[in-house]
C-alpha positions in Angstrom: 76.6 113.7 173.8 76.4 117.0 175.2 74.2 119.8 173.7 76.1 121.9 171.1 75.2 125.7 170.0 75.9 124.4 166.7 72.3 123.3 165.1 73.1 122.7 161.9 76.2 121.4 159.9 77.4 121.5 156.2 79.7 118.7 155.0 81.5 119.3 151.6 82.4 116.0 149.9 80.2 112.8 150.4 83.0 110.7 149.8 83.9 108.0 152.2 85.1 110.3 155.3 82.2 112.8 154.4 79.3 110.9 154.0 79.2 108.9 156.8 80.3 111.7 159.2 77.5 113.1 157.5 75.2 110.4 158.3 76.4 110.0 162.1 76.0 113.7 162.7 72.6 113.9 161.1 71.8 110.7 163.8 72.2 113.1 166.7 69.3 114.8 165.5 71.4 118.0 163.9 70.5 119.4 160.7 73.0 118.4 158.1 73.6 119.2 154.6 75.8 117.4 152.8 77.6 118.5 149.7 79.3 117.4 146.6 80.4 118.0 143.0 78.2 114.3 141.6 74.7 115.0 141.1 74.1 111.4 141.0 75.2 111.0 144.2 73.2 114.1 145.8 70.4 112.3 144.1 71.0 108.6 145.6 71.7 110.4 148.9 68.2 112.6 149.0 66.7 108.8 148.2 68.2 107.6 151.5 70.9 105.4 149.5 74.5 105.6 149.6 77.2 104.8 146.6 79.6 103.7 148.6 80.5 100.4 150.3 80.8 100.2 154.4 78.9 98.1 156.7 75.6 99.6 158.5 76.5 103.1 156.7 73.0 102.6 154.5 70.8 102.0 157.5 72.2 105.2 159.6 71.6 107.3 156.3 68.4 106.1 155.3 67.2 106.7 159.1 68.9 110.2 159.2 67.1 110.9 155.3 63.8 109.8 156.8 64.0 111.8 159.6 64.7 114.9 157.8 68.0 115.5 159.2 70.0 114.6 156.3 70.0 116.5 152.6 72.1 116.4 150.0 73.3 119.6 147.6 75.5 120.1 144.7 76.0 124.1 146.6 76.8 125.0 150.1 74.5 126.8 152.2 74.6 128.5 155.1 75.0 127.0 158.2 77.1 126.9 161.8 79.8 125.0 161.1 81.4 123.6 157.7 83.4 120.5 157.8 85.1 120.1 154.4 86.1 116.4 153.4 87.6 116.4 149.9 90.0 114.5 148.2 93.8 115.5 148.2 95.2 113.5 145.5 99.3 113.2 145.6 100.8 113.7 141.9 103.9 114.7 140.7 106.0 114.9 143.6 103.1 116.9 145.2 99.7 117.2 147.0 96.9 118.6 144.7 94.7 120.9 147.0 92.6 122.3 144.3 89.4 120.7 145.8 90.0 122.3 149.5 90.7 125.6 147.2 87.5 125.2 145.4 85.9 124.0 148.9 86.8 127.4 150.6 85.9 129.2 147.7 82.4 127.6 147.7 81.5 128.2 151.2 83.3 131.5 151.5 79.7 133.6 150.6 77.9 131.6 153.0 79.8 132.8 156.0 78.8 134.8 158.9 80.6 135.9 162.2 80.4 133.1 164.8 80.5 130.7 162.2 83.3 127.5 162.9 84.9 125.8 159.2 86.8 122.7 160.2 89.3 120.8 157.3 89.7 117.2 157.8 91.4 116.3 154.0 94.2 115.1 155.0 96.7 117.8 153.7 100.3 119.1 154.4 101.5 121.1 157.1 100.5 124.9 156.9 97.2 123.7 154.4 95.1 124.9 157.2 96.8 128.2 157.5 96.7 128.6 154.0 93.1 127.9 153.5 92.4 130.9 156.6 94.2 133.0 154.4 92.1 132.1 151.0 88.9 133.1 153.2 90.4 136.1 154.8 91.2 137.5 151.3 87.6 136.5 150.2 85.8 137.7 153.2 88.1 141.1 154.1 84.0 142.2 156.0 84.9 139.2 158.2 87.9 139.0 160.6 89.3 135.0 159.9 90.9 133.4 162.4 95.0 133.3 161.9 97.2 131.3 163.8 97.7 132.6 167.0 95.6 135.7 166.8 93.2 135.4 169.3 89.8 137.2 168.5 88.2 136.1 165.2 84.6 136.2 163.6 85.0 133.2 161.9 86.5 130.3 163.7 89.1 127.9 161.7 90.2 124.6 163.0 92.0 121.1 161.2 90.9 118.0 162.5 92.1 114.7 160.7 89.9 111.1 160.3 91.6 108.0 161.9 89.3 105.7 160.7 89.5 102.3 159.0 87.6 101.0 156.3 84.8 98.4 157.2 85.0 100.4 161.2 83.9 103.6 160.5 80.8 104.2 162.0 82.4 102.5 165.0 85.9 104.5 164.7 84.2 107.9 164.0 82.3 107.7 167.5 84.9 105.7 169.0 88.5 107.0 168.3 90.3 109.7 170.0 90.5 112.8 168.0 93.1 115.6 167.4 91.3 118.9 167.0 93.9 121.8 165.6 92.6 125.4 166.1 94.3 128.3 164.6 94.2 129.6 168.3 92.5 128.5 171.3 88.8 129.5 170.9 88.6 128.3 167.7 90.2 124.6 169.2 87.3 125.2 171.7 84.6 125.5 169.3 85.7 122.6 167.5 85.6 120.5 170.1 82.2 121.5 170.9 81.2 120.2 167.1 82.8 116.8 167.8 81.6 116.0 170.7 77.9 116.5 169.2 78.7 112.2 168.0 82.5 111.5 169.4 82.7 109.7 172.8 86.5 109.4 172.4 89.1 111.6 173.9 89.5 115.1 171.9 92.9 116.4 172.1 93.7 119.6 171.5 96.7 121.1 169.9 97.3 124.0 167.3 96.6 123.0 163.3 99.8 123.0 161.9 100.7 119.9 164.8 97.4 118.2 163.9 98.4 118.3 160.4 101.6 116.8 160.9 100.2 113.9 163.7 98.0 112.6 160.5 100.8 112.1 158.4 103.0 111.0 161.2 100.9 108.1 162.1 100.4 106.5 158.4 104.1 107.5 157.6 104.8 105.4 161.0 102.8 102.6 159.8 104.4 102.5 156.3 107.8 102.3 157.4 106.8 99.7 159.4 105.0 97.7 156.4 108.3 98.8 154.4 110.2 97.1 156.8 108.0 93.5 156.7 107.9 93.7 152.8 111.7 94.2 152.8 112.0 90.9 155.2 109.5 88.8 152.6 112.5 89.5 149.8 115.2 88.6 151.9 113.5 85.5 153.1 112.7 84.3 149.7 116.3 84.6 148.8 117.3 82.9 151.8 114.7 79.8 151.2 113.1 81.0 154.5 109.2 81.1 155.1 108.6 84.6 156.6 104.9 84.3 157.8 107.0 81.6 159.9 109.6 83.8 161.0 107.4 86.8 162.1 105.0 84.8 164.0 107.9 83.2 166.0 110.0 86.7 165.9 106.7 88.6 167.3 107.0 86.3 170.6 109.8 88.5 171.8 107.7 90.8 173.9 108.8 93.7 172.3 108.8 93.1 169.0 105.3 93.3 166.6 106.3 93.2 163.2 103.7 93.5 160.8 102.3 91.4 157.8 104.4 91.6 154.7 102.0 91.9 151.3 102.0 92.7 147.4 102.7 96.5 148.4 100.4 99.7 149.6 97.5 101.0 148.8 94.4 103.1 150.3 94.4 106.8 150.1 96.0 107.3 153.3 99.5 105.3 154.4 100.5 104.8 150.3 99.9 108.9 149.9 100.7 110.9 153.4 104.1 110.1 153.9 104.9 111.3 150.7 103.8 114.7 152.0 105.9 115.1 154.9 108.7 114.3 152.4 107.4 117.3 150.2 107.6 119.5 153.1 111.0 118.0 154.1 112.4 116.7 151.2 116.3 116.6 152.6 115.2 115.3 156.3 113.4 112.5 155.1 115.8 109.8 153.9 113.8 106.6 155.9 110.3 108.1 155.2 111.3 108.2 151.1 112.9 105.2 151.1 110.2 103.2 152.9 107.7 104.8 150.3 110.2 103.4 147.6 110.3 99.8 149.2 106.2 99.7 149.2 106.0 101.2 145.9 108.5 98.3 144.5 107.0 95.5 145.7 103.9 94.8 142.8 106.9 94.9 140.8 108.5 92.2 142.8 105.2 90.6 142.7 104.8 90.8 138.6 108.4 89.4 138.2 107.2 86.3 139.8 103.9 86.2 137.9 106.0 86.6 134.5 108.0 83.6 135.7 105.3 81.2 136.5 103.4 82.3 133.1 106.7 81.5 131.2 107.1 78.5 133.2 103.7 77.5 132.3 103.2 78.5 128.5 102.9 75.5 126.0 102.3 76.1 122.2 98.2 74.2 122.7 96.9 77.7 124.4 97.9 80.7 126.7 98.5 80.1 130.1 95.5 81.6 132.7 96.0 83.6 135.3 94.1 83.8 137.8 93.6 87.1 140.3 92.2 86.8 143.4 91.8 90.5 144.9 91.5 94.3 143.7 91.0 96.3 146.9 93.5 98.2 148.6 93.0 95.9 151.5 90.6 93.1 152.8 86.7 93.2 152.6 86.0 96.5 151.0 85.2 97.8 147.7 87.4 100.7 147.8 90.1 100.2 145.0 92.2 103.4 145.4 95.9 103.3 144.9 95.3 99.5 145.3 98.9 97.5 144.7 96.5 94.3 143.7 94.7 96.7 140.7 98.5 98.2 140.1 99.5 94.4 139.4 96.1 93.3 137.5 96.8 96.1 135.2 99.9 94.9 134.3 99.5 91.3 133.9 96.6 92.1 131.9 98.7 94.7 129.5 101.3 91.7 128.9 99.9 89.9 126.6 100.9 86.7 126.9 98.2 85.2 129.6 94.5 85.6 129.9 93.4 86.8 133.1 90.6 85.8 134.9 89.6 88.1 138.1 87.9 87.5 141.4 86.7 90.6 143.4 84.0 89.6 145.6 83.0 93.5 146.7 82.5 94.6 142.5 79.8 94.2 140.1 82.2 95.0 137.0 85.6 95.9 135.9 87.1 99.4 136.5 87.5 101.3 133.4 91.2 100.6 133.5 90.7 96.4 133.6 87.4 96.2 131.6 88.8 96.8 127.8 91.7 94.3 128.0 91.7 91.6 125.8 91.1 88.5 127.4 90.2 89.9 130.3 87.2 88.8 132.9 85.9 89.3 135.8 84.2 86.6 137.8 81.7 85.9 141.1 82.7 82.5 141.5 86.2 82.7 143.5 86.4 79.2 142.7 85.9 79.0 139.3 88.7 81.7 139.1 91.1 78.8 140.8 89.7 76.0 138.8 90.6 78.2 135.4 93.4 79.3 136.5 97.0 77.9 135.6 99.0 80.4 138.1 96.9 81.2 141.2 97.8 84.5 143.1 96.5 86.0 145.9 96.5 89.2 146.4 93.6 90.7 149.0 92.9 88.5 152.0 89.3 88.5 151.7 87.6 86.4 154.5 85.9 85.0 151.8 89.3 84.0 150.1 90.0 81.6 153.4 86.9 79.2 152.7 89.3 78.0 149.5 90.4 74.5 150.1 94.1 73.9 149.5 93.1 71.1 147.5 92.0 73.0 145.0 95.0 74.3 144.4 96.9 71.3 143.0 98.2 71.2 140.2 98.6 75.5 140.0 101.3 77.7 140.5 100.5 79.4 143.5 101.8 83.1 144.1 100.2 83.7 147.7 101.7 87.4 148.7 99.1 87.5 151.6 99.8 84.2 153.6 96.8 82.4 153.6 98.4 79.1 152.2 101.9 79.5 153.4 
């Protein structure tokens, strides 16, 4: 990587994106201060430990802390560049940007001429402009970059992450990045920052286009998943094996149908399309419909579980439902926006069955399930199958692919991932 004039970086938000980013930059010998509002997170990182599950991140973080290149704090401090990687949840039809505004307010007193502020959090188009305007209001003594107006004291840019949980450390380095500057000079300085650790192509544009690019990528995926999910419902009605159908159709040289599932989860695909709908509600019929199809798939799975429980019910004992997986995708511990968790919560709330949950990547049930009567977590996936009358495959963790078909004998199986189909 090329030598950068940015010698100290402050990363705000030490979650699934912020911590790997801070650790990777620090691994290049750059001084990094990571900021998080949770004192327990700060304390763990300063001991060289991590609070999330991501392959190899523990070693990279520990080494960066041991070398003195990475430390954590509950408050920002003066730096050459500030990277904001805080959550932007979606509530009641709108993006909640409070964390972004709080982060901007927290760094405002630290800013000096020559600084760079980069927003990484997924945001509706125009958020970076508003953040720059807020910084300008808070620091009238500095010329904060504004859209298309060359010449500033503090540079501002937007650069969305494009990483896959489970491969974050690799993709942070190797993936191309869209660098959206408020001005050309802002984009150039932001490119200087990302070149510290990125070997992928850095694609310059303006901030608003960069914001829309991230949303577009995930909306595209959401629409394609919705097609697969809708197709699975149609196939069941027509007594067709959707997994075989998709495999056959994908032999066409210009067809690539995705795999259906119980819904769509995670902090990106399940949320980002709504940001586009919020920005242009009258022009987003397809994007909105895809979201509604994917949001409706858990209800379809729940109806199948209800029918299976009713079929297994007897006067002797309550049926047992074995749920395999709670994460939003395979081989991670991330439960955010997880359709599997949503389904588990609804099954537990029914009250007409006991529930045994297998999720190999967590040690304790989430609060939404922990207090449910007749719900327990087992570390043994085979035990979950053995005790169940109804087995529901929700997340295709690699471990689950070792469950033999003969273990399923005599049980009603609802396979939302096609592992046994």
